[in-house]
C-alpha positions, -999 to 999 in steps of 0.1 A, spaced: 1 -1 1 28 24 9 46 20 -25 17 13 -49 -7 35 -33 -35 10 -37 -49 -18 -19 -38 -54 -30 -42 -86 -16 -71 -107 -6 -103 -91 6 -93 -101 41 -57 -86 40 -72 -53 22 -97 -51 54 -67 -53 77 -49 -26 57 -79 -3 58 -86 -8 94 -46 -4 102 -48 28 85 -78 39 103 -60 32 136 -31 54 124 -55 82 115 -74 80 147 -40 81 166 -31 111 149 -2 91 131 8 98 95 32 78 74 59 98 57 69 97 21 105 79 13 107 67 51 92 33 48 108 -1 39 142 15 48 174 -3 54 193 10 84 228 5 100 234 6 136 272 8 140 270 11 177 257 -24 181 270 -39 146 236 -45 132 215 -35 101 179 -40 92 149 -27 72 121 -9 93 88 -5 81 79 32 87 87 65 105 56 79 115 46 117 123 25 123 155 4 154 146 -2 161 181 35 163 194 50 164 161 73 136 173 89 112 147 81 76 157 98 44 145 71 17 135 75 -19 125 45 -42 112 41 -75 131 19 -102 120 21 -126 150 -13 -142 153 -11 -143 193 -3 -118 217 35 -115 224 49 -135 253 78 -113 257 82 -77 244 121 -78 250 131 -88 212 103 -62 197 117 -35 219 152 -42 209 146 -45 174 127 -13 172 152 5 193 181 -6 173 164 8 143 157 40 159 191 46 170 206 39 139 227 68 126 229 57 89 200 46 64 208 32 29 199 57 1 190 34 -32 162 34 -57 145 64 -41 142 102 -52 175 119 -47 192 86 -41 214 65 -62 196 42 -87 218 10 -84 235 -10 -58 270 0 -72 263 36 -65 245 32 -31 252 57 -5 242 63 34 224 90 45 213 104 79 192 76 97 166 78 122 185 90 150 201 119 132 166 127 118 153 132 153 133 101 159 119 96 193 142 72 212 118 66 240 89 49 223 80 33 190 50 23 175 41 -16 167 17 -21 140 2 -53 152 -20 -70 123 -24 -106 132 -19 -130 103 -51 -153 115 -72 -123 107 -75 -111 142 -82 -73 147 -54 -48 139 -40 -30 169 -12 -4 176 11 -13 205 37 7 221 75 -2 220 98 6 251 128 21 233 147 28 264 147 -6 277 149 -21 240 181 -3 236 198 -15 268 187 -49 255 202 -44 221 235 -32 235 236 -60 263 230 -84 233 259 -69 214 282 -74 245 270 -112 248 278 -118 211 312 -103 215 322 -124 246 307 -156 229 331 -145 201 361 -141 222 355 -172 239 358 -193 206 388 -172 191 419 -188 181 438 -165 207 416 -178 237 422 -214 222 460 -208 224 459 -197 259 437 -226 271 467 -252 277 479 -257 311 515 -252 314 533 -262 345 560 -236 356 
């Protein structure tokens, strides 16, 4: 819908899209052109990914990172969702390819300011929860403060695990009697 400007898919999918758009409008949230389905690079935690939208909240003029989730059931834990959206929001860089004012080929792709540099709110984000089983669409809040702490901790764990498997660590493992 964001790219084509038209409703596509089955009647059920089209109904969910319309419902999601209604929820966004009711909440005073607007999708921003050229800020959907964008690839970001977060150098602080060494991650890249593609967020679904940056939304403009009319009442506060905040920019909010948003991501679509189609899980049919309620989230058992918000930890991974919060960390994912926080990583997107805290990304300094966004790939610029195939858009107006950007490179038209991967060979000429470049980076432009990402969500953090554009002033995206770093405290909360929006989860567009559209259950794949046809359940009602809803907007949910992502805690980006806790999510960012989780993302940084995950980076530390990954780094420690890598160090534990490194050639240098294996070389230091033999017990030498002095």
